[in-house]
C-alpha positions, 0 to 999 in steps of 0.5 A: 500500500502506498504511503500518503506522500507516495501517492500522486495529486491528480490535476485534472483539466478539461476543455470542451468544444463548446468552451472554445468560443471564438471572438472576432479576431479569431482568438479564444474568448474564454481564456479563463477555461483554457487548458493552459490557464487551468494548468497554471491555477492547479499547479500553483494551488498544489505547490502552495498547499504542499500537495505531493507529486502533482500529475496532470490528466487532460481532456482537451475538446471533450464534453463534460456530459460524457465520462466514458469517452474522456481518455484523460479522465479514464486514465486518472480513474484507472490510477484511482482504482489502483490506489495510486491517487491521494487527491484530485484537484480541478479548477471548478466542479464543471471541469470534472463534469456537467452531468449532475448525477454522475458528477455527484456519484464520483464525488460522494461515492467513487472517490471516497471509497478509494480514499481520494480527496476531491477539491474544486478550487473556485467553488471552494469545495473540499471533500475533507469537510463534507459538512461545510456550506460549500459542500451542501451547495455542490449539488445545486452547482452541479445541477446548474452546470448540467443546465448550462450544458443542456442550454448550450446544446439547445442553442447549438442545435438551433443554429445548426438546424437554421444553417442546415435548412438554408443549405449550408453544408453541416459537415466539417469534413468534405467528402473524398473527391472534393476540397474546400475553397480557400476563399469560401470554406463553405464552397466545395471544389472538385479535387481532380486526382481524388475525383478520378478514383471516385469515378473509377469506383462507380464504374467498377460497381456499374460493371458488376464488381462488389465492394470487396472486389473494388477494394482489392483492385484499388489496393493491388493498384496502389491507390491511396486510401481517402485518409492516407490521401488527405494526410499526404495533401496536408488535409485533416482527416477524422480517421486514423491512417491505417498501417498500409496507406493503400489498404482499402476495405469494403466499408470505405467503398460502400461509404463512397458509393452511398454518398449522394453529395457526389451528384452535386447536392448538399445533404444535411441531417443525415444523422441525429442524436437522441440527447446530450447524454446519448451521443450515438449517431443514428441514420435519419430516413431520407424523408427527414434529410434536407437535400439541396440540388446543384450546390457544387460541381457533380463528380457522378451523374444522378442517373449513374448514382441511382443505378448504383443504389439499385445494384447495391440492393440487388445481392448477386447470388453466387454458385457453389463454384463462386461464380456470378453472372452479368445478369444477376439481379436483373432476371425475373420469372414472367409468370410469378414475378420472382427472381431467377436463380443463377446456377451451374452444371455439376462440372462447374463450367461457365458454358453450362450456367443457367437461370431458373425460377426461384419459386420453382426451386422452392415449390415446384407445384407453384410455378413451372420451370423457366430454365434458360441457359445464360449463353442463350439469354445473352444472345437474346438480350444482345439481339434485342438491344441491337434492334432497339439501338439500330431503330433509334439510329434510323428512326429517332423521331418515330421512336420518340413518337411511339414511346410518348404515346405508350407512356401516356397511356401507361402513366395516365392510369398510374398517375390517377391511382397514385394521386388518389392514394396520395389524397387518401393518405394525406386525409388520413394523416390529418385525421390522425392528428385530430384524433391524437389531440382528442385522446390527449384532451380525453386523457387530461380530463380523465375520460381515458386512462394513461394505459389506454392513451399510451397504447392508442397514441403509439398506434396512431404514431406508427400509422402516421409514420408509415403513411408519411413514408408512403406519401414521400414515395408516392410524390416521387413516383408521381414526379417520375411519371410526370417527367416521362418525356425527359425519361425518353430523351435520357434513354436516347442519350444513353442508347447513343453510346451503344449503337454499334455494340457487338457484345454484352457489357455489364455497365451497358446492362445496368444503364439500359435495362431495369429488368428481364422477364423470361417466359416458360419454354414452349415445346408444343411445336416439337422444338423448344421456343422461349421468349423474353421481355425486356423492361428498359430503364425509364421507359419500360417495354419497347413495342418492337412490333409497333416500331417494325411497322415503320420499316415496312410502311 
């Protein structure tokens, strides 16, 4: 057991981000709480009062409401539990913490149990005399310190909310691929070198490569990770650099593929925290995010970004040999609508690879076989695309005319249905708000007990959230349907890139095709015949028979 003179005197200093208030000159306004000032006060006090072995424990830039994530405090606590601390001294009670319950717990229970004396200089608190008036006031002072933290948090949240709603980027670390404009830090400029890597990552995803495959390729090619690249450019990064500067991992690739900011928009309120006590970042649903279009130069086209999100949702099923198909995630059964599973023959050779209805694999009585060889599917899809691309090249205006007519017929009914459903949902949301007010009033008047009120309010809230999510989806769907002419023009621009194609390209498939529906084979004529139907992205099914009339006219 250490003697009293052998134990250390822990001089604990803490400064939170909220305490670092800047004045107009750019210097710290709250110098009274700076780490240097605290150190000077604590050391002078320790020397004047002859406390032995003064040792500093510092948390610079850490909130007082959280004790667990303060490295300096935790290091000091380890020394306390080991019996190596005789006294702890802070400038005041707020430096120890701004969580009233936990601060009181440490002062009244944790420290005394370990035989540690605690002193808060400016608050005249000394645990050696717990009957003093200053000690009686400690609980009240701790409460005020907590109130200050809550009030500061509310003000910061209000400022951030106002900035975010104006479209000011809330993130302090710009996405990899951009740099801050030196003249206006709120403006993002494209970093050509990093942006080329971002484009390459999206291109590889469009070509059917998964995050792990992309990460391995970048690692093999010696491409610096975002953190290593920023460090090499002298840019601060929130992440710690890995031992291997080119050690890409799948999670980094996924993070890049899911960042909507690459399309040229600012996205605020992507995450939220429950309170100042719970700092865990939780993902906000997209309907609660604030998205501002065209705030900076885009690195990735919006169409490509949306396609990548669809690809990310479609898990490509591997065969036992570990193979995947270019068509994985795109092929469906024309009868039951289920996906077609990708498989291979027993010898595992690619020539024998095939697709078949997933429902047929599970329940043969519910859907018949829609077996089709991958090689046959590839030939049929290639031929269909070549016919469509060739027709657009020769009869562009007639193609636009036919597709406009078809989309108008298809979308008219969909628009009417979607608008009616939207109206129903909005009426029900308004009704739920009125019902909630009514049950609240009934609860206050005693007509409805607390248990019943809680159950009904939870049901109403859950229904309202579901309806609000549906409203967002319906509005997006209506907007897409109303922009059908834009869809045709966009499809033609994409199609122009593939006029003379001779083979299937994974990127081309993702850009042009939304889904491929395979019919069951017809053997009634004695020969095996099979049809496919291709739903093209943005414009649906293309009526080749109708288009062929133009050529024969």
